N, C-alpha and C positions, 0 to 999 in steps of 0.2 A: 601497548597490549591492553586487551579487554577480556575480562573473564564473565561469561553469563551463562547461568544454566550448566555449569561445569563444563562448559567449551570455551576455549581461548581464540579471540579473535584478534588480528593484526591491528585493527583500528575500530572505532566506532561505525564508519561507513560499511565496512565488511559485515558487521552485525545487522544493520539496518538492511542490507541488501540480502542477507541471509532471510529476514523476517518477511520481507516485501517483495523479494526478486522473484524471477521466474516470468513465464509468459503471461500468467492471470491474475496474480494477486493484485497487483498496482490497478489493473483495470476494474477488478472487483471492488476494491477500497474507493477508487475514484467516481464509479456510478453509484455505490451506495452513499457515498459523502454528497454526490450531486443531487440525488433525489431523497434523501434522508431515511427513508425505510423502503427495503425492497423485499419482494417474496422471491423463492428459489426459481420459480417459472419465469417471473420478469428478468432475472439474472441469465437465465439460460437463452431467452429471446434476444436479449442485447448482446451477448456473445455467442452466436451460432456456431463458432468453430470449437466451441468447448464441449466435451461429452458430459452427460450427466454425472458419472462417475467421477471426473475430473473436478468438476464444479463442487461437488459434495466434499471431496477430498480438501480441495482449497480453502473452502469454507470452514471446515473442521479444524485445518491448520491455522486459520486466521482467528478463530474461536478460541483455540487452545493458548495461542500467542497473546489473548487480550486485545485484538484489535477489532473483532467483530462480536456483536452480542447476538445471540440467537433467541428469540422468543417464540414458544410453541403454545398455540392456543388449543385448548381441549374441545375440538370440534371434529366432525366427520363430514367431509374430508378434512385431515389434518391441515391445520395454517400455520405456516411458519414463516416469521419475518426476520430480516437482518438488518442492523443499524450499526453504525460505527460507534465505538466506546470514546468516552472523553479522551482517552489517552490517544487513539487514533485520528481524532480530528485534527491533531497538531501535523499529521502528514499531508493534508490537503494542500496547503501551500507548496510544499515540495512537489506533489503530483501536478500541481497547476503549472509550476515553473517547468517541469518536463514537457508538458503539452506545449507551452508557449515556445519552448526551445526546438521541439520538433516541427512545429509551424514555420518557424524562422529558417530552420535546417532544410524543410522542403522548398521554400520560397527561394531561398539563396543558393541552393545546390551545394554539393560537397566541395567543388572546386573554389566556391568564395572564400576570401580569407578575411576573417575577423576574430583574430586569436585573443585579442583583449577582452573583448565582449564574452567570447565562450570561457576564458579563464576566470572572470568576473563571475559569471553564472555558475558555474562549477564550483568555486568558493563558496558563494552564497548557499547552493544546495549542500554542500558539505557540512557548512556551519549549521544549517537546519537540521541534517541527518544526526550531527554530533549532538546537538540540543536535544532532540528528540529521544536518541538512544540513552543519552544520561538520564533523562526523566524516567524511561522506562525502567532501566536498572534501579534507579532510586526507589520507584513505585514497588518493584518486584522484591526487593530486599527489606521493605518495611515489614 
């Protein structure tokens, strides 16, 4: 059991999924991590299926959780940039691992059997999630 922000989770993986789960957060983090700094318009072009309202909401949640830094420049029209925080950079290997797994899944098909490899990949991903969520809990409690 893990308690974080007055909520109890069954494990660290559940906390991690709560923070980066859903349809868009992982994609947003992965793209910002890949490009370094992105503006709101760039994120909406990369993800044409997301509405402006949903993108803004997901970015606000990521910022509130300390995973994305938002920088507003005093210009007209307003210029806003998003970048990963030092804490969320640790998620990139996890997200890259998920991308690699998806490529293998597509290439091999769901009927292919490689349980040992999948088990090892999931174990590595869970280990990274637990390490990352422990680091986040430690930083938030300081």
